N, C-alpha and C positions, 0 to 999 in steps of 0.2 A: 404298625398302628400309630395313630396320631391322637394326642391329647393336649388340650390347651387349658390355660388357667392364668389368672392374674394375681399378683401379690397385693394383699390388703394392707392399707396404711404403709405403703412401701418405703417412703422416705424416712419414716420414724424408726426403721431398723438400723439406720446408720448414724454416725456422729458427724456433726458439722465442723468445719475448720474455721468458720467465721466466728467473730466475737459477738454473741447475742446475749442480751440480758433483759430482765423485766424488773419492775419495782413491785414488790409483793403488796397485795391489797389485804383487806381485813379477812378475806377467806383463807389466808395462810396462817392465821392465828396471831396472837399478840407478840410472840417471840420473833416472828419473821416479818411482820407487817412493817412496810417502809424500807426494807432492805433490798439491795440489788441481788437478784438471783441469776446465775449464769444458766443459759440453755445450751445443752450439749447435743441434743437430737437435731437431725437435719429436717427442720420444719418445712412444710409446704409453703412456698412463696419465697424462700431464700434462693439466690442465684446459683448457689453451688450444690443444692440438695440433690439434683438429678445425678451429678457427677459422683457425689458421695455414695448414693445407692448403687450406682453402676459398679463402683469399687467393691462394695459389700457383697453384691451378688456374684461378682467375679471370684471373690475368695470362696464363697459357698460352692460354686460350680467346680472350682479346682479341687476342693476337698472330696467331691464326688467322682473325681477322676477325669473330668472333662478339661479340654484345652481349647483355646480360641483358634479358629481356623485362620491361616494367613490370608485367605481370600476375603474374609469378613470377620472382624473382631467380635461381632455379635452373633456369630454362628459357632457354637461350641461342639466339639467332636470327641468321641471316645470309641476305641476299638473294643468290641465285645464278641467273643466266640466266633471269630472269622468274619465279622461284619462291623459296620460303624453305626453308632447311635448319635443323634444330634439333638441339641437344644437351641432353638432360635429365640432371641429375646428382642422386644421392642419396648424400651423403658421398663414397665412393670408387667408387661404381657409376655407369657412364655408359651412356646409350643414345643412339645417333646415328640421326637420321631424315634420309636423303639418297638421291639417285639413285646415289651412289657412296660409301657409308659406309666401305668399307674404306680408301679413300684418306685419309679423315679419321683413322681409327684409326692408320694408318701415321705420320701427322704427330704424333699424340699419343705414339707409341712413341719418337719422338726425344727426348722429355723424361721419359716414365714407362715403367715396366715394366707392360705391359698383359697381363692374364690373362683366360682364358676368353672370348676374342674370337670372336664368331659370332652367328648369329641367335638371339635370346633364346627359350628354351623354358621357363625357370623363373626368374622375376624377383621378388624381394622377397616370396616366398611364393605368387605367382600363376603359373598355367600359361598360356603363350601357345600356343594350339592351332591347328594346320593342319587345317582341316575336310576332310571327304571330298568327292569330285567331285560328290556329290549336290547340293551347294550352288552349283555353278558357274552354273546358269541364273538364280539370284537375285543374281548378282554378289557373292557372299559367300565368303570363303576363310579367315577366321580368327575366333577367339573367345578369350575370357579366362575362366579358371576358377580356383577355389580347391581343386580336387579333391585334388591332391597334398598340399597343406598339411593338409587335413582328414584324409586317410587316414594321414598321418604323426602328426598330433596326437592322434587318437582313442585309440590304444593307450596312449600315455603318460599322457593324462588319465584314462583308465579305471584305470590302475595307481595313480595318485595317489588316486583315489576308492575304491580297494580293491574294485573290481568286475572281473569277468572281461571284461565288455564292456558298453557302454551298450545298454539295451533299445530296440529299434526302435519308432519312432512315425512316423505318416504326416503329422502336423501338429506344429509346434513348441510350440503352446500349447493348453491345455485351455480351451474356450470358457467354462466356468463358473468358472474360477479367477481370483480377484482377490488378488494378492499383498499388497495393502495391508490385507486383512482376515485374513490368515494369523496365527493365534495359536499355532502350533506352538512348541516350545521353541527358544530361541536356540541357535545353534551354539557349541560350545566354541572357545576361541581358536585351537587348531591347525587347525580346519576353516574358520575365517574366511579364512586365507591361501589355502586350497584353493579356496574360493568365488571369491576375487578372481582367482586364476589362470585359472579357467574363464571368468570375465568377460573377462579380457584376451585370451584366445585367441578367444573368440566375437566380440569387437569387431574383431579383425583380420580375421576371416573376413568380417564385414560390409564392411569396407573393401575387401576383395578381390572384392566384387560380390554376396555372398549377402544381398540386402536382404530375402529372405523370412523371415529370423530377426530382423530389425531391431527390430520392435515387442517381441518377447518378451525380447530382451536389454536393450533400453532400459528396459523396465518393471522387470526384476530388478536393473538397475544401481543403482537408488535405494537398495538395501539392502546395499551392499557393506561398510558399516562394522558393521552389526549384522544379519546374515542369520539366517534361521530355517531349521529343518529342511525346511519346506515349500518355501522358496525354493531350497534346494540340490536338492531333488527336481525342481523345475521346470527348473533348469539342466541336470540329467541328461536331462530330456526333450528339451531343445534339441539336445543332442549325440546323443541317440538318433535324432532326426529327421535330423540331418546324416549319421549312419551309414547310414540308409535312403536318403536322397537326397543323396548326395555328388557326383553327376554334374552338378549345375547349372552352367551357363556363360552368359556374356553374349556373344552373337553380334555381331560388328562389322558393322553393317548401315547402309549409306549411303543407303538408300531412304527414302521418307517414310512415317510411320506411318499406318495406315488411318484412325485417328480424325479426321485432317484432312479426310477426304472425307465425314464424316458429322456435321459440326457447322455450326451457323448462327451467323455472326459479325455483331454489330451494328456496322456501320461507317457512315461518312458523317455522323455527328453533329458539330455545331458546338460545340466546347468553349471558344471564345474568351472568352465571357462569364464563365466560371467559372475557367479556368486559362489566361489569355492568354500567359503566359511559359513554359508547360510544354514541356520538351524533354529529350531524353536527354543525360545528362552524360557526354561522352566527351572525352578529351584531344585537343587540336588536332594533336599530333605523333604520332598513331596511325599505324602502318604502312599502306602501301597494300594494300588487300585483294586477295588472289590466290587462284586455285584455284576449285573447285566451290562452289556455294552451300550454306551450312550453315543448318539450321533448328533451333529449340528448341521442344519441346512439353513442357508441364509439367502433370502431374496434381496436383490439390490436394484434400484432404479433411480432415475433422475428426470425431472421435467425441465428442459432447457429454457432459460430466460423466462421463467414463469412470471416474475415480478415485472410489470410493465414500466415502472419508474426506474428501478435500478438495474433491471435485466439480470438479476441474480437467479440462479436455478434452485430447485428444491430437491433435496436428497430424501429418499424413502428406503427404509430397511426393515425387513421383518425376519426375525430369527426363530428357528424352531429347534427345540430339544426333542429328538425323535420326531413325533408328529404333533407336538404341543407348542404353540407360540409362547415364547418366554420373554422376548425383547422386541420392541418396536421403536422406530426412530423416524421422525419427520421434521426436517429443519431446512431453512433457507441457507444456501451456501454462502461462505464469507467472501468469495471472490466472484468476479464477473467472467464467465467463460464465453469465448467467441464461437464455440461449436458444441454440438451435442456430444461429440467425443470427449471434449474437455470436461463437461459437467458429469458425464457418466464415469470418467476416470476418477474424478474427485470423490464421487459417491462410492466407487469401488475401494478406494483407499480408506475411507471412513469405515466401510463394512469390514475390511480386513482387520482394522484396529479393534472393532467390537468383537469380532470372532476370536481374536487373540486373547482379549480380556475374558471372554466367556470360557475359552479353553483353559485358561489359568484357573478360573474359579472352580470349574468342574473337576479339574485335576487335584486342586488343593483341598477339596472336601472328600477325596478318596474314591471318586467314581471312576469306572473304567471307560476311557474315551477312545474312540476310533483314531487311528493315526492321522488321517486327513479329513478335515471338514469340507463340506461342499458349499460353494458360493455360486449362485446362478444369477445371470443378468440377461437383458434382451438386446444389448448392443454388441453385434458381432465383431466390430472393429476393436473394441476394448478387450474382448475375450481373446481374440487372436493375437493382439499386440502384447498381451501380458502372459500368454501361455506358451508362445513359441520363442525359444531362446534367441534366434537370429533376428527377430523383429526389432526394428529401431524406432525411436521417437523423433519426430521432426519439430514438435513444439517444445522447445527446451524449458519453457516455464512450467511444464508439467512433469519435469524429471523426477521430482520428489515423490509425487503420487505414483508415477510409472514404476519407479524402482522399488517402492514400498510393496506394491502388489506383486511384482515379479519375484522379489526376494522371498516373500512369504510362500509363494508357489514353489520356488526353488528349495526352500527349507523343508517342503513336503507336508506341511500341516494344513494346507489349503489347496483344494482343486477348484478351478474356475470353469464353468460350463455355460453354454448359451441355451436360452429358452425363448420361446415366442413371447411377444408382448401380451398376448391373451392369457398366458399361463403365469405371468409375473405378478405374484401377490403384492409386491411392494408398490405396484401402481396405485393402490388405494391410499398410499401415504404421500403421494407427490402432487396430486391435483384433484379438483372436483371432477367426478365422473357422471356419465349418464346413469339413469336408474338401472338399466339392464346390466351394464358392466359392473356397477357398484354392487348390486344384489348378488351377482354371480361370484364376485370375489369375497364379499362379506359372509356369504352363506357357507363358504368352504370351511371356515374355522370358527366363526362367531354364532352362526345359526345352523349348525350342523345337526342332522338327524341321524339316528341309528339306521342301519341297513334294514332292520326288521320293523321300522316304524310303519304304522298303519296309514299315515297320510293325514292324521288329524291336525297337523301343523303344516302350514304352507312353507314355501322356500324362503320367505322373508322372516321365518321364525315367529309368525303370528297365528293365533288361533282364529277361527271364524268370527268369534265375538270381537276380537281386537279389530278385525278387518272391517266390521260393520260400524264400529264406533267412529263417528265424525267423518266429515268430508276431507279427503287428503289433497294436498297440493303437490303437483309435480315439481 
Protein backbone atom coordinates (compact mmCIF):
# COMPACT_ATOMS: atom_id res chain seq x y z
CA UNK A 1 0.00 0.00 0.00
CA UNK A 2 1.03 3.60 -0.60
CA UNK A 3 0.34 6.60 1.64
CA UNK A 4 1.57 10.16 1.11
CA UNK A 5 1.75 13.19 3.34
CA UNK A 6 3.69 16.38 3.82
CA UNK A 7 5.36 17.87 6.88
CA UNK A 8 3.69 21.04 8.18
CA UNK A 9 5.98 23.98 9.01
CA UNK A 10 8.82 21.66 8.02
CA UNK A 11 11.79 24.00 8.34
CA UNK A 12 10.80 25.11 11.84
CA UNK A 13 11.56 21.62 13.14
CA UNK A 14 15.29 22.11 12.66
CA UNK A 15 17.91 24.54 13.90
CA UNK A 16 19.81 26.90 11.67
CA UNK A 17 23.60 27.20 11.57
CA UNK A 18 23.37 30.77 10.30
CA UNK A 19 23.70 33.70 12.71
CA UNK A 20 20.24 35.34 12.65
CA UNK A 21 18.93 37.92 15.11
CA UNK A 22 16.12 40.43 15.50
CA UNK A 23 15.76 43.60 17.54
CA UNK A 24 12.86 43.10 19.91
CA UNK A 25 9.92 45.48 19.54
CA UNK A 26 7.38 46.60 22.15
CA UNK A 27 5.41 43.37 21.74
CA UNK A 28 8.20 41.56 23.63
CA UNK A 29 7.63 43.61 26.80
CA UNK A 30 9.69 46.29 28.52
CA UNK A 31 12.44 43.89 29.66
CA UNK A 32 13.30 42.67 26.14
CA UNK A 33 12.38 45.70 24.07
CA UNK A 34 15.35 46.98 22.06
CA UNK A 35 17.51 43.93 22.76
CA UNK A 36 18.99 41.65 20.11
CA UNK A 37 17.41 38.20 20.14
CA UNK A 38 19.05 35.24 18.42
CA UNK A 39 16.85 33.10 16.15
CA UNK A 40 17.81 29.43 16.34
CA UNK A 41 15.04 27.91 14.18
CA UNK A 42 15.61 27.31 10.44
CA UNK A 43 13.28 30.01 9.18
CA UNK A 44 11.70 29.97 5.75
CA UNK A 45 13.74 32.19 3.46
CA UNK A 46 17.18 31.33 4.84
CA UNK A 47 19.56 29.76 2.31
CA UNK A 48 20.43 26.79 4.52
CA UNK A 49 16.98 25.96 5.90
CA UNK A 50 16.27 23.21 3.39
CA UNK A 51 19.58 21.50 4.19
CA UNK A 52 18.92 21.73 7.94
CA UNK A 53 15.47 20.12 7.58
CA UNK A 54 16.98 17.45 5.35
CA UNK A 55 19.40 16.57 8.17
CA UNK A 56 16.62 16.59 10.77
CA UNK A 57 14.39 14.28 8.75
CA UNK A 58 17.33 11.94 8.11
CA UNK A 59 17.89 11.55 11.84
CA UNK A 60 14.19 10.79 12.34
CA UNK A 61 14.11 8.16 9.59
CA UNK A 62 17.22 6.47 10.98
CA UNK A 63 15.55 6.20 14.38
CA UNK A 64 12.70 4.35 12.66
CA UNK A 65 15.17 1.83 11.27
CA UNK A 66 15.43 3.14 7.71
CA UNK A 67 18.67 3.66 5.81
CA UNK A 68 19.25 5.70 2.64
CA UNK A 69 19.64 3.63 -0.50
CA UNK A 70 22.97 3.94 -2.27
CA UNK A 71 21.01 4.35 -5.49
CA UNK A 72 19.26 7.51 -4.25
CA UNK A 73 19.92 9.23 -0.91
CA UNK A 74 16.28 10.37 -0.76
CA UNK A 75 14.88 6.85 -1.06
CA UNK A 76 15.01 5.16 2.34
CA UNK A 77 14.80 1.39 2.73
CA UNK A 78 14.08 -1.01 5.60
CA UNK A 79 13.83 -4.81 5.66
CA UNK A 80 10.67 -6.06 7.37
CA UNK A 81 9.52 -9.71 7.56
CA UNK A 82 11.21 -10.87 4.38
CA UNK A 83 10.41 -7.82 2.26
CA UNK A 84 11.46 -4.20 1.98
CA UNK A 85 9.57 -1.05 2.91
CA UNK A 86 10.42 2.33 1.42
CA UNK A 87 10.02 6.01 2.19
CA UNK A 88 10.62 8.47 -0.65
CA UNK A 89 11.00 12.13 0.18
CA UNK A 90 10.99 15.33 -1.85
CA UNK A 91 11.81 18.22 0.49
CA UNK A 92 8.85 18.00 2.92
CA UNK A 93 6.68 15.60 0.87
CA UNK A 94 6.83 11.93 1.89
CA UNK A 95 5.50 8.76 0.26
CA UNK A 96 5.49 5.52 2.24
CA UNK A 97 5.47 2.12 0.51
CA UNK A 98 4.53 -0.53 3.07
CA UNK A 99 2.01 -3.22 3.97
CA UNK A 100 0.96 -0.96 6.84
CA UNK A 101 1.92 2.60 5.84
CA UNK A 102 -0.41 4.33 8.32
CA UNK A 103 1.54 2.92 11.26
CA UNK A 104 4.67 4.57 9.85
CA UNK A 105 2.84 7.86 9.42
CA UNK A 106 1.73 7.68 13.05
CA UNK A 107 5.36 7.26 14.10
CA UNK A 108 6.30 10.32 12.05
CA UNK A 109 3.45 12.28 13.67
CA UNK A 110 5.24 11.89 17.00
CA UNK A 111 7.89 14.27 15.64
CA UNK A 112 6.17 16.26 12.89
CA UNK A 113 2.80 17.76 12.03
CA UNK A 114 1.73 15.59 9.09
CA UNK A 115 -0.78 17.08 6.63
CA UNK A 116 -2.77 15.56 3.80
CA UNK A 117 -2.08 11.99 4.89
CA UNK A 118 -3.75 9.41 2.67
CA UNK A 119 -3.56 7.56 -0.60
CA UNK A 120 -1.89 9.89 -3.13
CA UNK A 121 -4.12 11.18 -5.89
CA UNK A 122 -2.13 14.20 -7.05
CA UNK A 123 1.59 14.25 -6.31
CA UNK A 124 4.13 16.78 -7.63
CA UNK A 125 1.86 17.59 -10.55
CA UNK A 126 1.02 14.01 -11.47
CA UNK A 127 -2.26 12.13 -11.08
CA UNK A 128 -2.25 8.68 -9.47
CA UNK A 129 -5.25 7.03 -11.12
CA UNK A 130 -7.30 4.05 -9.96
CA UNK A 131 -8.32 2.30 -13.17
CA UNK A 132 -11.73 0.86 -13.93
CA UNK A 133 -12.61 -2.83 -13.35
CA UNK A 134 -12.02 -3.41 -17.09
CA UNK A 135 -8.32 -3.75 -16.27
CA UNK A 136 -8.64 -6.43 -13.57
CA UNK A 137 -8.18 -9.37 -15.93
CA UNK A 138 -4.81 -7.93 -16.95
CA UNK A 139 -3.73 -7.59 -13.30
CA UNK A 140 -3.56 -3.80 -13.68
CA UNK A 141 -5.21 -1.36 -11.29
CA UNK A 142 -3.37 1.97 -11.45
CA UNK A 143 -1.79 4.48 -13.80
CA UNK A 144 0.10 7.78 -13.70
CA UNK A 145 -0.99 10.83 -15.65
CA UNK A 146 -0.26 14.53 -16.13
CA UNK A 147 -3.85 15.36 -17.07
CA UNK A 148 -4.65 17.62 -14.11
CA UNK A 149 -1.41 19.56 -14.50
CA UNK A 150 -2.02 20.01 -18.24
CA UNK A 151 -5.63 21.12 -17.79
CA UNK A 152 -4.62 23.60 -15.07
CA UNK A 153 -1.65 24.97 -16.99
CA UNK A 154 -3.21 25.44 -20.41
CA UNK A 155 -5.58 28.36 -19.54
CA UNK A 156 -2.83 30.19 -17.64
CA UNK A 157 -0.31 29.76 -20.46
CA UNK A 158 -2.90 30.77 -23.07
CA UNK A 159 -3.55 33.97 -21.12
CA UNK A 160 0.18 34.71 -21.02
CA UNK A 161 0.33 34.15 -24.77
CA UNK A 162 -2.64 36.52 -25.20
CA UNK A 163 -4.75 33.93 -27.00
CA UNK A 164 -8.19 32.68 -26.05
CA UNK A 165 -6.99 29.09 -26.20
CA UNK A 166 -4.36 27.04 -28.01
CA UNK A 167 -5.51 25.77 -31.39
CA UNK A 168 -5.89 21.99 -31.36
CA UNK A 169 -3.47 19.76 -33.25
CA UNK A 170 -3.29 15.98 -33.45
CA UNK A 171 0.54 15.74 -33.59
CA UNK A 172 3.01 17.94 -31.68
CA UNK A 173 5.38 18.70 -34.59
CA UNK A 174 5.06 19.55 -38.24
CA UNK A 175 6.91 16.90 -40.26
CA UNK A 176 8.40 19.52 -42.59
CA UNK A 177 9.47 22.01 -39.92
CA UNK A 178 13.18 22.39 -39.09
CA UNK A 179 13.61 25.00 -36.32
CA UNK A 180 17.30 25.40 -37.14
CA UNK A 181 16.31 26.72 -40.58
CA UNK A 182 13.74 29.18 -39.23
CA UNK A 183 14.51 32.73 -40.37
CA UNK A 184 11.48 34.49 -38.93
CA UNK A 185 12.08 37.66 -36.84
CA UNK A 186 13.60 37.30 -33.39
CA UNK A 187 11.20 37.64 -30.49
CA UNK A 188 11.29 40.88 -28.47
CA UNK A 189 12.74 40.64 -24.93
CA UNK A 190 9.35 40.49 -23.21
CA UNK A 191 8.37 37.43 -25.24
CA UNK A 192 11.62 35.57 -24.58
CA UNK A 193 10.59 35.04 -20.95
CA UNK A 194 7.21 33.81 -22.18
CA UNK A 195 8.93 31.30 -24.46
CA UNK A 196 11.06 30.12 -21.54
CA UNK A 197 7.95 29.72 -19.36
CA UNK A 198 6.34 27.54 -22.00
CA UNK A 199 9.51 25.44 -22.18
CA UNK A 200 9.63 25.02 -18.42
CA UNK A 201 6.04 23.86 -18.24
CA UNK A 202 6.49 21.50 -21.20
CA UNK A 203 9.62 19.97 -19.68
CA UNK A 204 7.77 19.21 -16.44
CA UNK A 205 4.98 17.58 -18.43
CA UNK A 206 7.62 15.35 -20.05
CA UNK A 207 8.95 14.46 -16.59
CA UNK A 208 5.40 13.46 -15.60
CA UNK A 209 5.33 10.89 -18.38
CA UNK A 210 4.32 12.57 -21.64
CA UNK A 211 7.27 11.40 -23.70
CA UNK A 212 5.25 11.92 -26.89
CA UNK A 213 6.22 15.62 -26.83
CA UNK A 214 9.83 14.99 -25.80
CA UNK A 215 11.37 15.35 -29.25
CA UNK A 216 9.45 18.52 -30.08
CA UNK A 217 10.33 20.21 -26.77
CA UNK A 218 13.95 19.06 -26.89
CA UNK A 219 14.38 20.54 -30.36
CA UNK A 220 12.89 23.91 -29.41
CA UNK A 221 14.82 24.08 -26.12
CA UNK A 222 18.00 24.88 -28.04
CA UNK A 223 16.64 28.34 -28.84
CA UNK A 224 15.64 29.45 -25.34
CA UNK A 225 18.06 32.40 -25.35
CA UNK A 226 17.19 33.77 -28.79
CA UNK A 227 13.88 32.31 -29.99
CA UNK A 228 12.17 33.39 -33.17
CA UNK A 229 8.51 33.90 -33.96
CA UNK A 230 8.44 30.55 -35.74
CA UNK A 231 9.80 28.83 -32.64
CA UNK A 232 7.06 30.36 -30.50
CA UNK A 233 4.46 29.23 -33.02
CA UNK A 234 5.89 25.70 -32.80
CA UNK A 235 5.62 25.87 -29.00
CA UNK A 236 1.96 26.88 -29.35
CA UNK A 237 1.45 23.78 -31.49
CA UNK A 238 2.81 21.53 -28.71
CA UNK A 239 0.29 22.92 -26.23
CA UNK A 240 -2.43 22.71 -28.84
CA UNK A 241 -1.61 19.03 -29.14
CA UNK A 242 -1.73 18.64 -25.36
CA UNK A 243 -5.11 20.38 -25.32
CA UNK A 244 -6.40 17.80 -27.79
CA UNK A 245 -4.68 14.79 -26.17
CA UNK A 246 -4.58 15.62 -22.49
CA UNK A 247 -5.75 12.17 -21.39
CA UNK A 248 -2.45 10.33 -21.89
CA UNK A 249 -1.39 8.09 -19.02
CA UNK A 250 1.24 5.48 -18.20
CA UNK A 251 -0.33 2.24 -17.03
CA UNK A 252 1.55 0.42 -14.26
CA UNK A 253 1.88 -3.01 -15.87
CA UNK A 254 4.03 -5.76 -14.30
CA UNK A 255 3.63 -8.17 -17.22
CA UNK A 256 6.29 -8.66 -19.90
CA UNK A 257 6.27 -6.61 -23.14
CA UNK A 258 5.20 -8.45 -26.27
CA UNK A 259 8.43 -7.56 -28.07
CA UNK A 260 10.29 -10.08 -25.93
CA UNK A 261 8.41 -12.89 -27.65
CA UNK A 262 9.31 -11.72 -31.16
CA UNK A 263 13.07 -11.14 -31.12
CA UNK A 264 15.96 -13.46 -31.77
CA UNK A 265 18.90 -13.06 -29.41
CA UNK A 266 22.44 -14.08 -30.36
CA UNK A 267 23.65 -15.93 -27.27
CA UNK A 268 26.19 -18.65 -26.60
CA UNK A 269 29.16 -16.76 -28.04
CA UNK A 270 32.55 -17.07 -26.37
CA UNK A 271 33.85 -13.60 -25.52
CA UNK A 272 36.83 -14.72 -23.42
CA UNK A 273 39.39 -13.94 -26.13
CA UNK A 274 38.21 -10.36 -26.54
CA UNK A 275 36.95 -9.34 -23.05
CA UNK A 276 38.27 -11.89 -20.53
CA UNK A 277 37.53 -9.73 -17.48
CA UNK A 278 34.16 -8.33 -18.53
CA UNK A 279 31.58 -8.31 -15.73
CA UNK A 280 28.81 -6.13 -14.39
CA UNK A 281 30.11 -3.68 -11.82
CA UNK A 282 27.85 -3.89 -8.76
CA UNK A 283 28.75 -3.24 -5.08
CA UNK A 284 29.43 -6.25 -2.90
CA UNK A 285 27.15 -4.85 -0.17
CA UNK A 286 24.04 -4.75 -2.35
CA UNK A 287 20.79 -5.68 -0.57
CA UNK A 288 19.50 -9.21 -0.85
CA UNK A 289 17.05 -9.29 -3.79
CA UNK A 290 13.42 -9.92 -2.84
CA UNK A 291 10.04 -9.93 -4.53
CA UNK A 292 8.97 -10.76 -8.07
CA UNK A 293 11.40 -10.73 -10.98
CA UNK A 294 11.93 -7.36 -12.69
CA UNK A 295 12.95 -7.03 -16.34
CA UNK A 296 14.32 -4.12 -18.36
CA UNK A 297 13.56 -3.68 -22.05
CA UNK A 298 15.15 -0.76 -23.87
CA UNK A 299 14.26 0.58 -27.32
CA UNK A 300 17.03 2.58 -29.02
CA UNK A 301 17.04 4.55 -32.26
CA UNK A 302 18.79 7.45 -34.01
CA UNK A 303 17.77 9.79 -36.80
CA UNK A 304 20.90 10.39 -38.87
CA UNK A 305 21.90 14.00 -39.63
CA UNK A 306 18.54 15.38 -38.52
CA UNK A 307 19.90 18.89 -37.93
CA UNK A 308 20.26 20.52 -41.36
CA UNK A 309 22.77 23.12 -40.15
CA UNK A 310 25.15 21.02 -38.05
CA UNK A 311 24.17 17.59 -39.44
CA UNK A 312 24.09 16.15 -35.96
CA UNK A 313 21.87 13.15 -35.36
CA UNK A 314 19.21 12.68 -32.68
CA UNK A 315 19.22 9.84 -30.15
CA UNK A 316 15.95 8.37 -28.89
CA UNK A 317 15.68 5.86 -26.05
CA UNK A 318 12.63 4.42 -24.28
CA UNK A 319 13.16 2.11 -21.31
CA UNK A 320 10.56 -0.21 -19.80
CA UNK A 321 10.49 -1.81 -16.37
CA UNK A 322 8.49 -4.95 -17.10
CA UNK A 323 5.83 -3.40 -19.39
CA UNK A 324 5.84 0.08 -17.85
CA UNK A 325 7.78 3.02 -19.38
CA UNK A 326 10.04 4.48 -16.70
CA UNK A 327 12.72 6.40 -18.60
CA UNK A 328 12.84 8.29 -21.90
CA UNK A 329 15.64 10.14 -23.65
CA UNK A 330 15.65 12.44 -26.69
CA UNK A 331 18.74 14.49 -27.40
CA UNK A 332 20.87 15.76 -30.25
CA UNK A 333 24.19 13.92 -30.41
CA UNK A 334 27.38 15.81 -29.57
CA UNK A 335 29.30 14.60 -32.61
CA UNK A 336 28.67 14.65 -36.36
CA UNK A 337 28.47 11.12 -37.75
CA UNK A 338 29.08 10.47 -41.43
CA UNK A 339 26.79 7.42 -41.60
CA UNK A 340 23.62 5.97 -40.15
CA UNK A 341 25.75 3.20 -38.63
CA UNK A 342 27.79 5.74 -36.68
CA UNK A 343 24.77 7.58 -35.27
CA UNK A 344 23.07 4.30 -34.31
CA UNK A 345 26.24 3.08 -32.58
CA UNK A 346 26.46 6.31 -30.57
CA UNK A 347 22.81 5.87 -29.54
CA UNK A 348 23.46 2.24 -28.56
CA UNK A 349 26.35 3.26 -26.32
CA UNK A 350 24.18 5.86 -24.57
CA UNK A 351 21.43 3.25 -24.13
CA UNK A 352 23.91 0.80 -22.60
CA UNK A 353 24.98 3.41 -20.05
CA UNK A 354 21.35 4.18 -19.15
CA UNK A 355 20.58 0.47 -18.76
CA UNK A 356 23.62 -0.01 -16.52
CA UNK A 357 22.51 2.91 -14.35
CA UNK A 358 18.95 1.56 -14.10
CA UNK A 359 20.19 -1.95 -13.26
CA UNK A 360 22.30 -0.45 -10.48
CA UNK A 361 19.31 1.45 -9.11
CA UNK A 362 16.96 -1.56 -9.16
CA UNK A 363 19.59 -3.78 -7.58
CA UNK A 364 20.42 -1.31 -4.82
CA UNK A 365 16.78 -0.95 -3.74
CA UNK A 366 16.57 -4.70 -3.18
CA UNK A 367 14.52 -5.79 -6.21
CA UNK A 368 15.12 -9.10 -7.96
CA UNK A 369 16.46 -8.33 -11.44
CA UNK A 370 16.89 -10.64 -14.43
CA UNK A 371 20.54 -11.49 -15.23
CA UNK A 372 20.42 -9.90 -18.71
CA UNK A 373 18.38 -6.91 -19.83
CA UNK A 374 17.13 -6.64 -23.42
CA UNK A 375 18.08 -3.79 -25.75
CA UNK A 376 16.45 -3.64 -29.17
CA UNK A 377 17.25 -1.51 -32.21
CA UNK A 378 16.40 -1.41 -35.89
CA UNK A 379 19.91 -1.17 -37.39
CA UNK A 380 21.01 -4.70 -38.30
CA UNK A 381 24.63 -3.67 -38.95
CA UNK A 382 25.04 -2.32 -35.41
CA UNK A 383 23.36 -5.35 -33.85
CA UNK A 384 25.54 -7.86 -35.72
CA UNK A 385 28.73 -5.84 -35.26
CA UNK A 386 28.28 -5.69 -31.48
CA UNK A 387 26.89 -9.18 -30.79
CA UNK A 388 29.25 -11.36 -32.86
CA UNK A 389 32.71 -11.59 -31.24
CA UNK A 390 34.62 -11.93 -34.53
CA UNK A 391 33.14 -8.75 -36.02
CA UNK A 392 35.60 -5.91 -36.43
CA UNK A 393 35.18 -2.16 -36.74
CA UNK A 394 36.59 -0.21 -39.66
CA UNK A 395 35.78 3.26 -38.40
CA UNK A 396 38.34 3.65 -35.65
CA UNK A 397 36.84 6.87 -34.32
CA UNK A 398 33.88 4.76 -33.18
CA UNK A 399 36.06 2.38 -31.15
CA UNK A 400 34.95 3.67 -27.73
CA UNK A 401 31.25 3.27 -28.56
CA UNK A 402 31.89 -0.07 -30.23
CA UNK A 403 33.82 -1.57 -27.31
CA UNK A 404 31.48 -0.18 -24.64
CA UNK A 405 28.49 -1.94 -26.19
CA UNK A 406 30.38 -5.18 -26.90
CA UNK A 407 31.94 -5.33 -23.42
CA UNK A 408 28.50 -4.93 -21.81
CA UNK A 409 27.18 -7.79 -23.94
CA UNK A 410 30.27 -9.88 -23.08
CA UNK A 411 29.67 -9.18 -19.38
CA UNK A 412 26.27 -10.83 -19.79
CA UNK A 413 24.01 -8.11 -18.41
CA UNK A 414 22.75 -6.91 -21.82
CA UNK A 415 21.34 -8.76 -24.81
CA UNK A 416 21.05 -6.82 -28.07
CA UNK A 417 18.44 -7.83 -30.64
CA UNK A 418 17.13 -6.49 -33.94
CA UNK A 419 13.56 -5.33 -34.52
CA UNK A 420 11.84 -3.72 -37.49
CA UNK A 421 11.59 0.06 -37.70
CA UNK A 422 7.79 -0.21 -37.46
CA UNK A 423 8.11 -1.83 -34.00
CA UNK A 424 10.73 0.55 -32.63
CA UNK A 425 9.05 2.67 -29.94
CA UNK A 426 12.11 4.96 -29.75
CA UNK A 427 11.25 6.30 -33.20
CA UNK A 428 8.80 8.72 -31.57
CA UNK A 429 11.74 10.32 -29.72
CA UNK A 430 13.99 10.97 -32.73
CA UNK A 431 11.96 12.94 -35.28
CA UNK A 432 8.51 14.31 -36.17
CA UNK A 433 6.30 11.55 -37.55
CA UNK A 434 3.19 11.38 -39.68
CA UNK A 435 -0.07 11.22 -37.79
CA UNK A 436 -0.60 7.54 -38.63
CA UNK A 437 2.79 6.40 -37.35
CA UNK A 438 2.76 8.79 -34.39
CA UNK A 439 -0.67 7.63 -33.21
CA UNK A 440 0.30 3.98 -33.53
CA UNK A 441 3.40 4.42 -31.35
CA UNK A 442 1.86 6.81 -28.81
CA UNK A 443 -1.24 4.67 -28.37
CA UNK A 444 0.76 1.62 -27.32
CA UNK A 445 1.83 3.07 -23.97
CA UNK A 446 0.27 6.52 -23.50
CA UNK A 447 -3.26 5.99 -24.80
CA UNK A 448 -3.57 2.31 -24.06
CA UNK A 449 -6.99 0.74 -23.55
CA UNK A 450 -7.87 -2.36 -21.60
CA UNK A 451 -8.59 -5.48 -23.63
CA UNK A 452 -12.10 -5.47 -22.20
CA UNK A 453 -12.78 -1.84 -23.15
CA UNK A 454 -16.10 -1.26 -24.85
CA UNK A 455 -14.73 1.16 -27.44
CA UNK A 456 -16.02 4.33 -25.83
CA UNK A 457 -12.55 5.82 -26.29
CA UNK A 458 -10.88 5.92 -29.68
CA UNK A 459 -7.30 4.90 -30.49
CA UNK A 460 -6.03 8.44 -29.91
CA UNK A 461 -7.27 8.35 -26.32
CA UNK A 462 -10.12 10.79 -26.98
CA UNK A 463 -13.79 10.55 -26.19
CA UNK A 464 -16.36 11.38 -28.86
CA UNK A 465 -16.92 14.73 -27.11
CA UNK A 466 -13.22 15.53 -27.37
CA UNK A 467 -13.26 14.57 -31.04
CA UNK A 468 -16.10 16.96 -31.80
CA UNK A 469 -14.56 19.95 -30.05
CA UNK A 470 -12.92 22.33 -32.47
CA UNK A 471 -11.53 21.88 -35.94
CA UNK A 472 -8.19 20.04 -35.91
CA UNK A 473 -5.17 20.81 -38.02
CA UNK A 474 -3.12 18.01 -39.55
